[in-house]
N, C-alpha and C positions, 0 to 999 in steps of 0.2 A: 881777673882773676876769679874762677868759681866761687859757689857761694856754697856752702848746704844748704839742704831745704828747711833742716830746724836748726837753722840762725838766731844768736838769742835773741836780738827782737821779735823772733818768730813762736818766742814761746807764748804759749797761750795760758789759759784757766786751767783748763786739764792737767796739760803739760807739768805747770809746776803745783798742782794738788800731786799729782802722783812722784816728780821728785821729792815733795816735803812729805811725802811719806815713806817713801824708799832712802831718806836722810837718814829715818827711823830704824830703821831695818831692812833685811830680805825679806822680799813679798812675794806671792806669785800672781799671776794676772788674774787667778779665777779671785783671789784676796781682794785686788785692787778694784776688780769688777762688783764685789759685793762691798765693800768699803766707800764707795761712792755711790754719787745721785745717779752717774753717768752712765750708758749704755752701752752694751760688751762691744759694739764696732766699734763706737768711740774712744775708749780704750785701745784696743787692740791696736788702732790707726795710728795711738798716739805712742806708745809703747815701740810700736815700727821707728816713726819719726824718731823720736827719741833714743831708741838705741841706734840708729841709722846716724844720727849727729854726734853718739859718744859720751850721751850724758849720764844714758845707763848702761848696762850689759845684764845679757841672759845668759846665768852661769849655769844653766839645769834643764835642756830643751824639754825634757820628759815631762816633768812637772810645770814649766814655764816660768821660772825662779828667775826674778830679776835685785841687781842690787846696783845702785849708785854708781856713777863711776867720779874722780875728783873733779871732774869739768862740771859733772853733777850737782855735786857738793860746793863745788863752787859757784854756780849760779843761786844753788838758795841762801848760802850764806851774802851774795851779793844781794839778791833781793829783798833778802829779811834785812841789810842794813839800810836797805835804798827807802824803802816803803816800811820803816817802825814811825 
């Protein structure tokens, strides 16, 4: 059985930071880059991986606006309850 390249066990601290920010509301790629200490390329790679894993959805190409999906929201909720 094939597994996603962004399996839950593979989410890293950058992924979790992005998901946490998107759990608070939609955000552009530029905002996510500016609001974190990570490089542009790190954020771009992780956004692509999270999108491919269906944790987030790109809802506007022109502005690179993202929102969290139910799967991503579940990950945020599950992670916060198991790490609190």
